[in-house]
C-alpha positions in Angstrom: 24.2 -18.0 -18.9 26.3 -16.3 -16.2 30.1 -16.5 -16.3 31.2 -18.6 -13.3 34.7 -17.8 -12.1 36.7 -20.1 -9.9 37.7 -18.2 -6.8 39.1 -21.2 -5.0 38.7 -24.9 -5.4 35.1 -25.6 -4.6 34.1 -21.9 -4.7 32.7 -20.4 -7.8 31.6 -16.7 -8.0 29.5 -14.9 -10.5 27.5 -11.7 -11.1 23.7 -11.9 -11.1 22.6 -15.4 -12.1 19.3 -16.4 -13.6 17.2 -19.4 -12.7 18.3 -21.1 -15.9 22.0 -21.0 -14.7 21.3 -23.5 -11.9 21.4 -26.6 -14.0 24.9 -25.6 -15.2 26.0 -25.0 -11.6 24.7 -28.4 -10.6 26.5 -30.0 -13.5 29.7 -28.4 -12.3 29.3 -30.0 -8.9 27.9 -27.1 -7.0 25.9 -28.2 -4.0 25.0 -24.9 -2.5 24.2 -21.4 -3.8 25.0 -18.3 -1.7 23.1 -15.2 -2.8 24.8 -12.0 -1.5 22.5 -9.7 -3.4 19.6 -7.8 -1.7 16.3 -8.0 -3.5 15.2 -5.0 -5.6 18.6 -3.5 -6.2 17.6 -2.9 -9.8 14.6 -3.5 -11.9 14.2 -7.0 -13.5 16.5 -8.7 -11.1 15.2 -12.1 -9.9 14.2 -12.1 -6.3 15.7 -14.3 -3.7 12.5 -16.3 -3.5 12.7 -17.0 -7.3 16.4 -18.0 -7.1 15.8 -20.1 -4.0 12.9 -22.0 -5.6 14.9 -22.8 -8.8 18.0 -23.7 -6.6 16.0 -26.2 -4.6 14.3 -27.6 -7.7 17.8 -28.3 -9.0 18.6 -30.2 -5.8 20.9 -27.6 -4.3 21.0 -25.9 -0.9 20.4 -22.2 -0.8 21.7 -19.4 1.5 20.6 -15.8 1.3 23.1 -13.5 2.9 22.5 -10.1 1.3 25.2 -7.4 1.5 25.0 -3.7 0.8 28.6 -2.5 0.3 31.2 -4.2 2.4 29.8 -7.4 3.9 29.0 -6.9 7.6 29.6 -9.4 10.4 26.2 -11.1 9.8 27.0 -11.8 6.2 30.5 -13.0 7.0 29.0 -15.3 9.6 26.5 -16.8 7.2 29.1 -17.3 4.5 31.6 -18.9 6.9 28.8 -21.3 8.1 27.9 -22.1 4.5 31.5 -22.9 3.6 32.3 -24.9 6.8 31.2 -28.3 5.6 33.2 -28.1 2.3 30.1 -28.4 0.0 31.1 -26.8 -3.4 29.4 -23.4 -3.6 28.4 -20.8 -6.2 28.3 -17.3 -4.7 26.8 -14.4 -6.5 25.8 -10.7 -6.3 25.5 -8.1 -9.0 29.1 -8.3 -10.2 30.7 -10.9 -7.9 32.7 -8.4 -6.0 30.6 -8.5 -2.8 30.6 -12.3 -2.9 34.3 -12.4 -3.3 34.7 -10.0 -0.4 32.4 -12.0 1.8 34.3 -15.2 0.9 37.6 -13.4 1.7 36.5 -12.1 5.0 35.0 -15.5 6.0 38.1 -17.5 5.1 40.4 -14.9 6.7 38.4 -15.2 9.9 38.4 -19.0 9.9 42.2 -19.0 9.3 41.8 -21.3 6.4 44.0 -19.1 4.1 46.6 -16.4 4.7 46.0 -12.8 3.5 48.3 -13.3 0.6 46.6 -16.6 -0.5 43.2 -14.9 -0.3 44.4 -11.9 -2.4 46.1 -14.2 -5.0 43.0 -16.3 -5.3 40.7 -13.3 -5.7 43.0 -11.7 -8.3 43.1 -14.9 -10.3 39.3 -14.6 -10.6 39.5 -11.0 -11.5 38.7 -9.3 -8.2 41.1 -6.8 -6.5 40.5 -7.1 -2.8 43.6 -5.4 -1.4 41.5 -2.8 0.4 39.7 -5.3 2.6 40.5 -5.4 6.3 42.2 -8.9 6.2 
């Protein structure tokens, strides 16, 4: 099982998840999974299609917004849209750092939180995002 960290109420973040982790996510109230990991980053990693099938089988929505390095505008757009309706989410990538950065950039753009609030929330989940352009 992956270690889910609470980034903010209604937002969990994790490193690479496996299909078996989705039942736990659903039990925790997650309604949508946001995959920020590109396919084939490393051998043995489940593909987006595999994660999506398992996510939908668990009754959850799925968004694939892959980021390589700092999340670009398209990734931030997708994350901002996925967060907009308040559905509890689980975001993941290889370590959780790109997902945390995508969340931070999205909520910064939306004005939902201040820079200090974003950095404090991220630090509480174990992610240092002070270098982001917030």
